[in-house]
C-alpha positions in Angstrom: 41.7 -26.8 -37.1 43.3 -24.4 -40.4 44.1 -25.1 -43.8 48.0 -25.8 -44.4 49.2 -23.4 -46.9 52.5 -25.9 -47.7 51.5 -27.2 -51.1 55.1 -29.8 -51.3 54.3 -32.7 -53.6 53.5 -36.0 -52.4 56.3 -38.7 -52.8 54.9 -42.0 -52.9 57.2 -44.4 -50.4 56.4 -47.6 -49.2 56.9 -49.4 -45.5 59.7 -51.4 -45.5 57.6 -55.1 -45.6 60.3 -57.0 -43.8 60.5 -55.2 -40.7 56.7 -54.4 -39.9 56.3 -58.1 -40.7 58.5 -59.0 -38.0 57.2 -56.9 -35.4 53.8 -58.3 -36.3 55.1 -61.7 -35.4 57.3 -60.4 -32.3 53.8 -58.7 -31.2 51.5 -61.7 -31.5 53.9 -63.9 -30.0 54.3 -62.2 -27.2 50.4 -62.2 -27.2 50.6 -65.8 -27.5 52.7 -66.4 -24.5 50.5 -64.5 -22.4 46.7 -65.3 -23.6 46.3 -68.0 -26.0 48.3 -70.8 -28.2 48.6 -70.1 -31.5 51.0 -73.0 -33.3 53.5 -71.7 -36.0 51.0 -72.9 -39.2 48.5 -70.7 -37.6 50.8 -68.1 -37.5 51.6 -68.0 -41.1 48.3 -68.1 -42.1 47.6 -65.1 -40.0 50.6 -63.3 -41.7 49.2 -64.5 -45.0 46.0 -63.2 -44.2 47.0 -59.5 -43.0 49.5 -59.3 -45.6 50.2 -56.2 -47.8 49.9 -58.5 -50.7 47.1 -60.0 -50.5 45.0 -59.0 -53.4 42.0 -57.3 -52.0 42.7 -53.6 -52.8 43.5 -51.9 -49.3 46.3 -50.0 -50.6 43.7 -48.2 -52.3 41.7 -46.8 -49.6 42.7 -44.2 -47.5 39.4 -43.5 -45.2 39.7 -39.8 -44.7 43.4 -39.4 -44.1 44.2 -37.9 -47.6 41.6 -34.9 -46.7 42.6 -34.8 -43.6 46.3 -34.0 -44.8 44.9 -31.8 -47.3 42.5 -29.9 -45.6 45.6 -29.2 -43.0 44.3 -31.0 -39.6 47.1 -33.4 -40.2 50.2 -31.6 -39.9 52.9 -34.5 -39.4 54.0 -37.4 -37.2 52.6 -36.5 -34.1 49.0 -35.1 -35.4 48.9 -38.2 -37.7 49.9 -40.7 -34.7 47.0 -39.4 -32.5 44.5 -39.6 -35.4 45.3 -43.3 -35.7 45.5 -43.8 -31.6 42.0 -42.4 -31.9 40.3 -44.7 -34.0 42.0 -47.3 -32.2 40.9 -46.5 -29.1 37.4 -45.4 -30.5 36.2 -47.7 -33.8 38.1 -50.9 -33.4 37.4 -51.2 -29.2 33.7 -50.3 -29.6 32.9 -51.4 -33.0 35.4 -53.7 -35.2 36.8 -56.0 -32.8 33.4 -56.5 -31.0 31.8 -57.5 -34.2 35.1 -59.6 -35.5 34.3 -61.2 -32.5 30.5 -62.0 -33.1 31.4 -63.0 -36.6 33.8 -65.3 -35.8 31.7 -66.8 -33.3 28.9 -67.1 -35.9 31.1 -68.6 -38.3 32.5 -71.4 -35.9 28.9 -72.6 -35.1 28.4 -72.3 -38.8 24.7 -69.8 -37.8 24.9 -68.4 -41.0 21.4 -66.6 -39.6 23.8 -64.7 -36.9 26.2 -64.4 -39.7 23.8 -62.6 -42.0 22.7 -60.6 -39.2 26.0 -58.8 -37.9 27.0 -58.8 -41.5 24.3 -56.5 -42.2 25.1 -54.5 -38.6 28.8 -54.0 -39.6 27.6 -52.4 -43.2 25.1 -50.4 -41.8 27.9 -48.6 -39.4 29.5 -47.6 -42.5 28.9 -43.7 -42.3 29.3 -42.8 -45.9 29.4 -44.1 -49.5 32.9 -44.4 -49.7 33.5 -46.0 -46.7 30.7 -48.3 -47.5 32.2 -49.3 -51.0 35.3 -49.8 -49.4 33.7 -52.1 -47.1 31.9 -54.3 -49.6 34.9 -54.2 -52.1 37.3 -55.3 -49.9 34.7 -57.8 -48.5 34.1 -59.4 -52.4 37.7 -59.7 -52.9 38.9 -61.5 -49.9 35.7 -63.8 -50.7 36.7 -64.3 -54.3 40.3 -65.4 -53.3 38.8 -67.7 -50.6 37.0 -69.3 -53.1 39.9 -69.9 -55.3 41.5 -71.2 -52.2 38.9 -73.8 -51.9 38.0 -72.4 -48.6 34.7 -74.5 -47.4 32.8 -71.8 -45.7 33.3 -69.7 -48.8 30.7 -72.0 -50.7 28.1 -71.4 -47.6 28.1 -67.9 -48.1 26.4 -66.2 -51.0 24.8 -62.8 -49.5 25.3 -60.0 -52.5 27.3 -58.1 -49.9 29.7 -59.0 -47.6 31.6 -56.9 -44.7 35.4 -57.1 -45.2 34.7 -58.3 -41.4 32.9 -61.1 -42.3 35.1 -62.6 -45.0 37.9 -62.0 -42.7 36.2 -63.7 -39.9 35.5 -66.4 -42.6 39.2 -66.9 -43.1 40.2 -66.8 -39.5 37.7 -69.4 -38.6 38.7 -71.7 -41.8 42.4 -71.8 -40.6 41.2 -72.0 -36.6 43.1 -68.8 -36.0 42.3 -68.1 -32.3 39.8 -64.9 -32.4 42.6 -62.9 -30.2 45.5 -63.0 -33.0 42.8 -62.8 -35.3 41.7 -59.0 -33.8 45.6 -58.0 -33.6 46.0 -59.0 -37.1 43.3 -57.2 -38.4 44.2 -54.0 -36.1 47.8 -54.5 -37.7 46.5 -54.3 -41.4 44.5 -51.7 -41.0 47.2 -49.7 -39.4 49.7 -50.9 -42.1 47.6 -49.6 -45.1 46.6 -46.0 -43.3 50.6 -45.4 -42.7 51.0 -46.2 -46.2 48.7 -44.3 -47.2 50.1 -41.1 -45.3 53.7 -41.8 -46.6 52.1 -41.6 -49.9 50.6 -38.2 -49.2 52.8 -36.0 -47.2 56.7 -36.1 -46.7 56.6 -37.6 -43.3 59.5 -40.1 -44.0 59.2 -44.1 -43.4 61.5 -43.6 -40.4 58.3 -41.6 -39.0 56.0 -44.1 -40.1 57.9 -47.0 -38.2 57.9 -44.8 -34.9 54.0 -44.5 -35.4 53.7 -48.1 -35.7 56.9 -48.7 -32.8 54.4 -46.3 -30.7 50.8 -47.7 -31.2 51.5 -51.6 -31.4 52.3 -52.1 -27.6 48.7 -50.2 -27.0 46.6 -53.0 -28.7 46.9 -55.7 -26.5 45.4 -53.6 -23.8 42.7 -52.0 -26.2 41.5 -55.1 -27.4 41.0 -56.8 -23.9 38.5 -53.7 -23.1 37.1 -54.4 -26.6 36.0 -58.1 -25.1 33.7 -56.5 -22.3 31.4 -54.5 -24.9 27.9 -55.9 -25.1 26.0 -56.7 -27.9 23.9 -53.7 -27.3 26.7 -51.2 -27.2 28.5 -52.3 -30.4 29.2 -49.2 -32.7 30.4 -45.7 -32.5 30.9 -42.4 -34.9 34.2 -40.7 -35.6 32.7 -37.2 -37.2 36.2 -36.1 -38.2 36.8 -39.1 -40.1 33.1 -38.9 -41.8 33.7 -35.3 -42.2 36.9 -36.1 -44.2 35.7 -39.3 -46.0 32.5 -37.0 -46.8 35.0 -34.0 -48.3 36.8 -36.6 -50.2 34.1 -37.3 -52.5 34.7 -33.6 -53.9 38.2 -33.6 -53.3 39.9 -32.2 -57.1 42.9 -34.3 -56.9 43.6 -37.6 -55.0 45.6 -40.8 -54.8 43.2 -42.8 -53.0 39.3 -43.9 -53.3 38.1 -43.2 -49.7 
């Protein structure tokens, strides 16, 4: 790894939302054909839950991407595609998706003791202050939204620290969204935010962002199936590069994002 000497000013741009939403719809529909039944209303509710317009502040966090670009670790489209693919292949397979599965199962049974256990487990796996803050603030924002929308399960939950995964699982359970579809939606929402962060941080271009998504999206169903084999005692992983980037971001002089 080396520092980049390039000082090109970032140009804030956005991924065309209709195009990406269409890709997500097609991906979940194809997944539904082979592994699950998801009706049209559930699909619409999942699209709402994963929408970039959801007022939970996901756009303000980069999870270390901003620092990785600043430090020159990521030099362009190919680097960033590998970065994202590595995170999904490790963190989502071994941690995020298994945690979502446990939390959604607990919410389905209304087992608040298990919800608390896996909520604390999820928070304990956030390895830096910024990552922990991101998780709890997005979780709190989604929980407030669900209360405003009169979600019944939101009234059952009064814990002071809520992981975003806990709130997401609660919302998916409330709307009877199948686990596989919820998991794919969770990954897509994260991926969309990460690509948007990169496009705002260095001049990669909107089409390059779409190529990255087009490359990674077909990998998700198989990776999701791998995550289903992860046992409870094996849930969790560490990504040192992401952790180092997140730690260094706290001291970064000029920044657009909160992580």
